[in-house]
C-alpha positions in Angstrom: 0.0 0.0 0.0 1.4 3.3 -1.0 1.3 6.1 1.6 0.7 9.7 0.4 1.1 12.7 2.8 -0.5 16.0 2.0 0.8 18.8 4.2 -1.6 21.8 4.3 -5.4 21.7 4.1 -6.0 25.2 2.9 -8.5 26.5 0.4 -6.6 25.3 -2.6 -6.5 21.7 -1.4 -10.1 20.7 -1.7 -10.1 19.2 -5.2 -6.7 17.7 -4.7 -7.7 15.8 -1.6 -11.1 14.7 -3.0 -9.5 13.4 -6.2 -6.7 11.4 -4.4 -9.2 9.9 -2.0 -11.3 8.7 -4.9 -8.3 7.1 -6.6 -7.0 5.6 -3.3 -9.6 2.8 -3.3 -8.7 2.0 -7.0 -4.9 1.9 -6.4 -4.7 0.8 -2.8 -3.4 4.1 -1.4 -3.7 5.6 2.1 -4.0 9.4 2.2 -2.9 11.4 5.3 -3.8 15.1 5.5 -1.8 17.1 8.0 -2.4 20.7 9.0 -2.0 22.9 12.0 -5.8 23.1 12.2 -7.0 19.5 12.9 -10.6 20.6 12.2 -9.6 21.8 8.7 -7.8 18.6 7.9 -10.7 16.4 9.2 -13.2 18.4 7.1 -11.2 17.7 4.0 -10.9 14.0 4.7 -14.7 13.9 5.3 -14.7 10.5 6.9 -13.2 8.6 4.0 -11.9 5.2 5.1 -8.8 5.7 2.9 -8.0 9.0 4.6 -6.6 10.2 7.9 -6.3 13.7 9.4 -3.8 14.9 12.0 -2.6 18.1 13.6 0.9 19.0 12.5 3.4 21.7 13.1 5.7 22.1 10.1 8.3 23.9 12.3 8.7 20.8 14.6 11.7 19.3 12.7 11.7 15.9 14.6 7.9 15.4 14.0 8.2 16.6 10.4 11.0 14.1 9.6 9.3 11.3 11.4 6.0 11.9 9.5 7.7 12.2 6.1 9.7 9.0 6.7 6.4 7.0 7.0 5.2 8.0 3.5 6.2 7.3 -0.1 5.2 10.7 -1.7 4.8 14.1 0.0 2.6 16.8 -1.4 3.3 20.2 0.0 0.4 22.6 -0.1 2.2 25.0 2.3 3.1 28.6 1.4 6.0 28.6 -1.1 8.7 29.7 1.4 8.0 26.6 3.5 8.7 24.0 0.8 12.5 24.1 1.4 12.6 22.1 4.6 10.2 19.5 3.3 12.2 19.1 0.1 15.5 18.7 2.0 13.9 16.1 4.3 12.4 14.2 1.3 15.8 14.2 -0.4 17.6 12.8 2.7 14.9 10.3 3.5 14.4 9.1 -0.1 10.9 10.3 -0.7 9.2 11.7 -3.8 7.7 15.2 -3.5 5.1 17.4 -5.3 4.1 21.0 -5.1 2.2 23.6 -7.2 4.7 26.3 -6.5 7.5 27.9 -8.5 10.9 26.2 -8.5 13.0 28.1 -6.0 16.8 28.3 -6.2 17.0 25.9 -3.2 14.7 23.4 -5.0 16.7 23.6 -8.2 19.9 23.0 -6.2 18.4 19.6 -5.3 17.9 18.4 -8.9 21.1 16.5 -9.5 21.0 14.5 -6.2 17.2 13.8 -6.6 17.9 12.6 -10.1 20.8 10.4 -8.9 18.5 8.9 -6.2 15.6 8.4 -8.7 13.3 10.7 -6.9 10.5 12.7 -8.6 10.3 16.3 -7.4 7.3 17.7 -9.2 6.9 21.5 -9.1 4.9 24.2 -10.8 2.0 21.8 -11.4 -1.1 23.9 -10.5 -2.8 26.6 -12.4 -0.2 29.4 -13.0 2.3 27.9 -12.9 1.1 24.6 -14.1 -1.7 24.5 -16.6 -0.1 27.5 -18.3 3.1 25.4 -18.9 1.1 22.3 -20.1 -1.2 24.1 -22.5 1.5 26.3 -23.9 4.0 23.5 -24.5 1.4 21.3 -26.2 1.0 24.1 -28.8 4.7 25.0 -29.0 5.7 21.4 -29.6 3.1 21.1 -32.3 4.3 24.3 -34.0 7.9 23.1 -33.8 6.9 19.7 -35.2 5.9 21.5 -38.4 9.2 23.4 -38.5 7.5 26.5 -37.2 9.4 29.4 -35.5 7.5 31.3 -32.7 8.0 35.0 -33.0 5.6 36.2 -30.3 4.2 34.5 -27.2 1.9 36.3 -24.7 0.2 34.6 -21.8 -2.3 36.0 -19.3 -4.1 34.5 -16.3 -6.4 35.8 -13.6 -8.2 34.4 -10.6 -11.4 36.5 -10.7 -15.0 36.5 -9.6 -17.7 35.1 -11.9 -20.0 37.6 -13.5 -23.0 36.4 -11.5 -21.2 37.0 -8.2 -19.5 40.3 -9.3 -21.4 42.7 -7.0 -18.7 45.1 -5.9 -17.2 48.0 -7.8 -13.7 46.4 -7.7 -14.9 43.3 -9.6 -12.7 41.2 -7.3 -13.0 38.8 -4.4 -10.4 36.5 -2.9 -10.2 32.9 -4.1 -6.6 32.4 -3.1 -3.9 33.9 -0.8 -4.9 37.5 -0.1 -1.3 38.4 0.8 -0.1 37.5 -2.6 -2.8 39.8 -4.2 -1.8 42.8 -2.0 1.9 42.4 -2.7 1.5 41.5 -6.4 4.0 42.9 -8.8 6.4 44.3 -6.3 9.9 44.5 -7.9 10.5 45.3 -11.5 8.7 43.5 -14.4 10.8 42.5 -17.4 9.8 41.3 -20.8 10.6 41.3 -24.5 8.9 43.5 -27.0 9.9 43.2 -30.7 13.4 42.0 -29.7 13.9 44.8 -27.1 14.3 44.2 -23.4 11.7 46.2 -21.5 11.4 47.0 -17.8 8.5 48.3 -15.8 9.3 49.4 -12.2 6.6 48.8 -9.6 5.6 52.4 -9.3 4.5 52.3 -13.0 3.3 48.7 -13.2 -0.5 49.3 -12.8 -0.5 52.2 -15.3 1.3 50.4 -18.1 -1.4 47.9 -18.7 -2.9 46.1 -21.8 -6.5 45.4 -22.6 -7.2 41.7 -23.2 -10.5 40.2 -24.4 -11.4 36.6 -23.7 -14.4 35.2 -25.5 -17.0 34.0 -23.0 -15.4 35.9 -20.1 -15.1 39.6 -21.0 -12.6 42.4 -21.3 -9.8 42.7 -18.8 -6.9 44.8 -17.6 -3.5 43.0 -17.9 -0.4 44.0 -16.0 3.0 42.4 -16.6 4.4 39.7 -14.3 7.8 40.2 -12.7 9.8 37.9 -14.9 8.8 36.9 -18.5 12.3 36.6 -19.8 13.2 33.4 -18.1 10.4 31.6 -20.0 12.4 31.8 -23.2 14.7 29.1 -21.7 11.9 27.1 -20.0 9.9 26.9 -23.3 13.0 26.8 -25.5 12.0 29.9 -27.4 15.4 31.1 -28.5 14.1 33.0 -31.5 11.1 34.7 -29.9 11.0 38.5 -30.3 8.0 39.2 -28.0 7.6 37.4 -24.7 5.3 38.6 -22.0 3.3 37.0 -19.2 0.7 39.0 -17.3 -2.1 39.0 -14.7 -5.7 39.7 -15.5 -8.1 41.9 -13.5 -11.5 43.5 -14.3 -11.3 46.7 -16.2 -10.7 49.7 -14.0 -9.1 47.6 -11.2 -5.5 48.6 -12.1 -6.2 52.3 -12.2 -7.7 52.2 -8.7 -5.1 49.9 -7.3 -2.4 52.3 -8.6 -3.7 54.9 -6.1 -2.8 52.5 -3.3 0.6 52.0 -4.8 1.2 55.7 -5.1 0.1 56.3 -1.5 2.4 53.6 -0.1 -0.4 51.4 1.3 1.1 48.3 -0.3 4.4 48.7 1.4 5.4 45.7 3.5 8.8 46.8 4.7 7.8 48.9 7.7 5.5 48.3 10.7 2.9 50.7 12.2 2.7 50.2 16.0 -0.7 50.5 17.7 -2.5 50.8 14.4 -5.7 49.8 16.1 -5.8 53.3 17.7 -6.3 54.7 14.2 -9.2 54.7 11.8 -8.6 53.9 8.1 -9.3 57.6 7.3 -6.6 58.7 9.8 -4.2 56.1 8.3 -4.8 57.4 4.8 -4.4 61.0 5.9 -1.0 60.1 7.5 0.2 59.0 4.0 -0.8 62.3 2.4 1.3 65.4 2.1 0.3 68.3 4.4 -2.8 70.0 3.1 -6.2 71.5 3.8 -9.7 70.3 2.9 -11.7 67.1 3.4 -9.9 63.8 3.2 -11.4 62.7 -0.1 -10.5 66.0 -1.7 -6.9 65.6 -0.5 -6.7 62.0 -1.8 -8.1 63.1 -5.1 -5.6 65.9 -5.4 -2.8 63.5 -4.6 -4.0 60.9 -7.1 -4.3 63.5 -9.8 -5.3 62.1 -13.2 -5.8 58.7 -11.7 -8.8 59.9 -9.7 -12.3 59.7 -11.4 -15.8 58.7 -10.5 -15.1 55.0 -10.8 -12.0 55.1 -8.6 -14.0 57.2 -6.0 -16.7 54.5 -6.0 -14.2 51.8 -5.3 -12.7 53.7 -2.4 -16.1 54.5 -1.0 -17.0 50.8 -1.1 -14.0 49.9 1.0 -14.9 52.6 3.6 -11.2 53.5 3.6 -11.9 57.2 3.7 -14.0 57.0 6.8 -13.6 56.6 10.6 -13.9 52.8 10.3 -11.6 51.5 12.9 -8.5 49.4 12.1 -8.6 46.1 13.8 -5.0 45.0 13.4 -2.9 46.1 16.3 0.5 46.1 14.6 1.3 45.6 11.0 2.7 46.9 7.8 0.6 49.2 5.6 0.1 46.2 3.3 -1.1 44.0 6.2 -3.5 46.7 7.4 -4.9 47.1 3.9 -5.1 43.3 3.5 -7.2 43.0 6.7 -9.7 45.5 5.2 -9.8 43.8 1.8 -10.3 40.4 3.4 -13.5 41.8 4.9 -14.7 43.6 1.8 -13.6 41.1 -0.9 -14.7 37.9 0.8 -16.5 35.3 -1.2 -20.0 34.7 0.3 -21.1 31.0 0.7 -22.8 30.9 -2.7 -20.4 33.1 -4.6 -18.6 31.7 -7.6 -15.1 32.5 -8.7 -13.7 32.3 -12.3 -10.4 31.4 -13.8 -9.4 33.0 -17.1 -6.3 32.1 -19.0 -5.3 33.1 -22.5 -2.2 32.4 -24.7 -1.5 34.3 -27.9 1.0 32.9 -30.4 2.4 34.3 -33.6 4.6 32.0 -35.6 6.1 31.4 -39.1 6.3 28.3 -41.1 9.2 28.0 -43.6 8.0 28.5 -47.2 4.8 30.2 -46.2 4.5 34.0 -46.7 2.1 34.7 -43.9 2.5 35.0 -40.1 0.2 32.5 -38.4 -1.7 33.5 -35.2 -3.2 31.1 -32.6 -5.2 31.9 -29.5 -5.8 29.4 -26.7 -8.3 30.3 -24.0 -9.5 28.7 -20.8 -12.5 29.9 -18.7 -13.5 27.9 -15.6 -16.3 28.8 -13.1 -16.4 27.5 -9.6 -19.4 25.9 -7.9 -19.4 27.9 -4.7 -17.0 29.5 -2.2 -15.6 26.1 -1.1 -15.5 24.3 -4.4 -13.8 27.0 -6.3 -12.4 27.2 -9.8 -9.2 28.1 -8.2 -9.1 25.0 -6.1 -9.9 22.8 -9.1 -7.3 24.3 -11.4 -4.6 24.3 -8.7 -5.4 20.9 -7.1 -6.4 18.7 -10.1 -3.3 19.1 -12.2 -1.1 18.3 -9.2 -3.3 15.3 -8.2 -3.6 13.9 -11.7 0.2 14.1 -12.2 0.9 12.5 -8.9 -1.5 9.6 -9.8 0.3 9.2 -13.2 3.7 9.0 -11.5 2.6 6.5 -8.8 1.0 4.3 -11.5 4.1 4.2 -13.6 3.0 6.4 -16.5 5.7 9.0 -15.7 9.3 7.8 -15.4 11.0 11.2 -14.9 13.3 12.0 -12.0 14.8 15.1 -10.5 13.1 18.5 -10.3 10.4 18.5 -13.0 7.7 20.9 -14.2 4.9 20.1 -16.7 6.7 21.3 -19.8 7.7 17.6 -20.4 5.4 15.8 -22.9 5.4 12.8 -20.6 3.6 15.0 -18.0 1.5 17.4 -20.0 -0.1 15.1 -22.5 -1.6 12.9 -19.9 -2.6 15.8 -17.7 -4.4 17.8 -20.4 -6.2 14.7 -21.7 -7.7 13.7 -18.3 -8.4 17.2 -16.9 -10.9 17.9 -19.7 -13.2 15.4 -17.9 -13.5 18.0 -15.2 -14.5 20.8 -17.4 -11.0 22.3 -17.7 -10.5 22.6 -21.5 -8.6 25.0 -23.6 -10.4 26.4 -26.7 -8.0 27.1 -29.6 -8.8 29.4 -32.5 
């Protein structure tokens, strides 16, 4: 009997755990779900005889190593910065590992030894990264099989709220880690445009946006991700002239968010002590230059051309210009803003989220005078606030690929991501059964 350990039972783990428990009776597996919150882990196992739930502190090194040693494959659904210790333990103890997170420098440094030991360290196998890799590589490999040369590749993805649940002026509700949303884009974005290296510093990121239309979903703002350049190597696109990856938000979101950036409310480098003695209006005032007049007038003057009726409506909705008290005692401006947004952008029980992804390719075929274009789009809608599209598109790719490895359909070793045909062909074929299908045109 193969033993699978899932560490972390958060909101993205629902579909993963459900899928693996269903497969467990077919393949004689035992699934253990470990989380700091025993109640959360127990809810996810839901009484399944093939599952077990336990309370677990990832920081307890002895307990962590002991638990890992008893299992054959470890799935880490922890925050990305916590994967390192798990990976190191798996390598030393000879255990396979899987995550949906980006390959860190530490993870990559384990590749050679993991390969030598015949261990499968699967990474970047969720939504973005994950399905973006799989769906893009399927098309890229097909183009290359015809002798084609890709000149432009653009890829966009957004975790959004479904139109029927879009009832706030921001057009956004949290379906994944709120902290990542608040800190999104910090640093400098870099991409290729017509063969030229381009940079966008954080203070301009949300004003240098594109407009992207996805059939069946709508029209969106798109801002550049931090690093698009490295994907030339990952996708083997040595001759590409334009390469950009971006994040999607509802139209108007980026303009309003840019006001927060300009004010400094997304800063996470400093702490505000005794913040709970302030109102949000007082906090906002403290970030403004000296001036006279009502708070909204001063914010509008500071925001300048960014401020309009739609931005004002968004700020009014958050009550951030009022005497609404701050609950967080101590925190960075970003953490204080996050606490407010978690209240205002919460999915209600019956709310549905929506995943939108789109790839845009331009390529040439030797001997043909025209430039070919191809669009590949994915739209997935969740069932409710628990069974979200985000949970399905993050959890199912990971679960399906773990199953394919454990059943001998994947023979790769070392640190792997789903750009390998051995992974993506099986993944894309099966995941269509769950309503996750890319439409190409």
